[in-house]
VEXPA-985673 format. One record per residue (C-alpha): residue number from 1; residue in one letter; x, y, z. Coordinates in steps of 0.2 Angstrom, whole numbers. Each point is the difference from the previous one (the first is absolute). Layout:
! residues N
{zaro NUM guvex a u X v Y w Z} $
...
! end
This chain:
! residues 134
{zaro 1 guvex g u -1102 v -176 w 70} $
{zaro 2 guvex n u -12 v -11 w 4} $
{zaro 3 guvex i u -1 v -15 w 12} $
{zaro 4 guvex e u 4 v -12 w -11} $
{zaro 5 guvex a u 17 v 10 w -7} $
{zaro 6 guvex y u 5 v 2 w 18} $
{zaro 7 guvex r u -1 v -19 w 4} $
{zaro 8 guvex q u 8 v -2 w -17} $
{zaro 9 guvex a u 16 v 11 w 3} $
{zaro 10 guvex h u 1 v -12 w 18} $
{zaro 11 guvex a u -2 v -15 w -10} $
{zaro 12 guvex d u 15 v 6 w -11} $
{zaro 13 guvex i u 12 v 3 w 13} $
{zaro 14 guvex l u -4 v -16 w 7} $
{zaro 15 guvex a u 3 v -8 w -16} $
{zaro 16 guvex g u 17 v 8 w -2} $
{zaro 17 guvex r u -6 v 13 w -15} $
{zaro 18 guvex v u 4 v 14 w 9} $
{zaro 19 guvex w u 15 v 7 w 11} $
{zaro 20 guvex y u -5 v 1 w 19} $
{zaro 21 guvex e u 8 v -4 w 16} $
{zaro 22 guvex a u -14 v -8 w 10} $
{zaro 23 guvex r u 3 v -3 w 19} $
{zaro 24 guvex g u -4 v -16 w 4} $
{zaro 25 guvex q u -2 v -18 w -7} $
{zaro 26 guvex v u -5 v -7 w -15} $
{zaro 27 guvex l u -8 v -17 w -1} $
{zaro 28 guvex e u -4 v -8 w -15} $
{zaro 29 guvex g u -12 v -14 w -4} $
{zaro 30 guvex s u -10 v -10 w -11} $
{zaro 31 guvex m u -8 v 6 w -15} $
{zaro 32 guvex g u 9 v 16 w -2} $
{zaro 33 guvex t u -6 v 5 w 19} $
{zaro 34 guvex r u 13 v 15 w 7} $
{zaro 35 guvex v u -3 v 7 w 18} $
{zaro 36 guvex l u 11 v 13 w 9} $
{zaro 37 guvex l u -2 v 1 w 18} $
{zaro 38 guvex g u 6 v 18 w 8} $
{zaro 39 guvex e u 11 v 0 w 15} $
{zaro 40 guvex k u -7 v -9 w 15} $
{zaro 41 guvex v u -19 v -8 w -9} $
{zaro 42 guvex k u -5 v -12 w 12} $
{zaro 43 guvex m u -8 v -13 w -9} $
{zaro 44 guvex g u -14 v -13 w 7} $
{zaro 45 guvex k u -2 v -19 w -6} $
{zaro 46 guvex g u -7 v -7 w -17} $
{zaro 47 guvex v u 0 v 19 w -9} $
{zaro 48 guvex t u -2 v -1 w -17} $
{zaro 49 guvex f u 11 v 10 w -13} $
{zaro 50 guvex n u -8 v 2 w -19} $
{zaro 51 guvex g u 7 v 10 w -13} $
{zaro 52 guvex c u 12 v 16 w 5} $
{zaro 53 guvex v u -3 v 5 w 16} $
{zaro 54 guvex i u 11 v 13 w 11} $
{zaro 55 guvex i u -4 v 3 w 18} $
{zaro 56 guvex g u 7 v 14 w 10} $
{zaro 57 guvex p u 11 v 2 w 16} $
{zaro 58 guvex h u -6 v -6 w 16} $
{zaro 59 guvex c u -18 v -6 w -6} $
{zaro 60 guvex r u -6 v -16 w 10} $
{zaro 61 guvex v u -10 v -13 w -14} $
{zaro 62 guvex r u -11 v -12 w 12} $
{zaro 63 guvex d u -4 v -20 w -2} $
{zaro 64 guvex n u -6 v -3 w -18} $
{zaro 65 guvex v u -1 v 15 w -10} $
{zaro 66 guvex v u 0 v 1 w -20} $
{zaro 67 guvex i u 7 v 12 w -8} $
{zaro 68 guvex e u 0 v 1 w -17} $
{zaro 69 guvex n u 11 v 15 w -11} $
{zaro 70 guvex s u -3 v 13 w 13} $
{zaro 71 guvex v u 12 v 13 w 9} $
{zaro 72 guvex i u -3 v 2 w 19} $
{zaro 73 guvex w u 6 v 15 w 8} $
{zaro 74 guvex e u 12 v 1 w 16} $
{zaro 75 guvex d u -6 v -4 w 16} $
{zaro 76 guvex t u -17 v -8 w -5} $
{zaro 77 guvex i u -8 v -15 w 10} $
{zaro 78 guvex l u -9 v -13 w -14} $
{zaro 79 guvex g u -12 v -10 w 14} $
{zaro 80 guvex e u -2 v -19 w -1} $
{zaro 81 guvex h u -6 v -8 w -16} $
{zaro 82 guvex c u -4 v 16 w -11} $
{zaro 83 guvex v u 3 v 3 w -19} $
{zaro 84 guvex i u 5 v 13 w -9} $
{zaro 85 guvex r u 2 v -1 w -18} $
{zaro 86 guvex d u 9 v 12 w -13} $
{zaro 87 guvex a u -1 v 16 w 12} $
{zaro 88 guvex v u 9 v 12 w 9} $
{zaro 89 guvex i u 1 v 3 w 22} $
{zaro 90 guvex g u 4 v 15 w 4} $
{zaro 91 guvex a u 13 v 3 w 17} $
{zaro 92 guvex g u -7 v -4 w 17} $
{zaro 93 guvex c u -16 v -9 w -5} $
{zaro 94 guvex e u -9 v -16 w 11} $
{zaro 95 guvex i u -11 v -11 w -11} $
{zaro 96 guvex g u -11 v -11 w 8} $
{zaro 97 guvex e u 0 v -19 w 1} $
{zaro 98 guvex l u -8 v -8 w -14} $
{zaro 99 guvex a u -1 v 17 w -9} $
{zaro 100 guvex l u -1 v 0 w -20} $
{zaro 101 guvex i u 9 v 13 w -9} $
{zaro 102 guvex n u -2 v -4 w -19} $
{zaro 103 guvex s u 6 v 6 w -14} $
{zaro 104 guvex g u 6 v 19 w -5} $
{zaro 105 guvex a u -5 v 8 w 17} $
{zaro 106 guvex v u 10 v 10 w 9} $
{zaro 107 guvex i u 1 v 2 w 18} $
{zaro 108 guvex a u 6 v 17 w 7} $
{zaro 109 guvex s u 12 v 2 w 14} $
{zaro 110 guvex g u -5 v -3 w 18} $
{zaro 111 guvex c u -15 v -8 w -4} $
{zaro 112 guvex t u -12 v -16 w 10} $
{zaro 113 guvex i u -9 v -10 w -10} $
{zaro 114 guvex p u -10 v -9 w 10} $
{zaro 115 guvex a u 1 v -21 w 2} $
{zaro 116 guvex g u -12 v -9 w -13} $
{zaro 117 guvex a u 3 v 16 w -11} $
{zaro 118 guvex n u -3 v -2 w -20} $
{zaro 119 guvex i u 6 v 16 w -8} $
{zaro 120 guvex d u -8 v 0 w -17} $
{zaro 121 guvex a u 15 v 0 w -17} $
{zaro 122 guvex g u 5 v 16 w -3} $
{zaro 123 guvex a u -6 v 8 w 17} $
{zaro 124 guvex r u 7 v 14 w 8} $
{zaro 125 guvex v u 1 v 0 w 19} $
{zaro 126 guvex v u 4 v 15 w 8} $
{zaro 127 guvex q u -2 v 4 w 20} $
{zaro 128 guvex p u -6 v 17 w 4} $
{zaro 129 guvex r u 13 v 10 w 13} $
{zaro 130 guvex t u -5 v 4 w 16} $
{zaro 131 guvex q u 3 v 19 w 3} $
{zaro 132 guvex p u 7 v 8 w 14} $
{zaro 133 guvex g u -12 v 2 w 14} $
{zaro 134 guvex a u -15 v -8 w -9} $
! end
């Protein structure tokens, strides 16, 4: 599979084309927007969703964030005014304010994206692991 197939599988779940027992709240908006909010997600003011969006449990979405056709795994923090488009963000990430995550980008679990960063379309971001004793 690839990132597009992964996101499409989640869109199919939200559209009811595939059965899946999801925990959380499904929100429906205009023009086909469907959002699955996992348990205990904290939302700021002025958050905008477009398309199919899945946000895992215990995430924090700060004020004025824009999320389009993306999957956000659990325990991730999205900083104010960041924009996430057609991307997958792993668990336990922190996306800084004003960051832009472009189409097809994948952010691995545990990554920190600095404020104002612009992650290129199709980029794969993996932070190096710290070795014990290093």
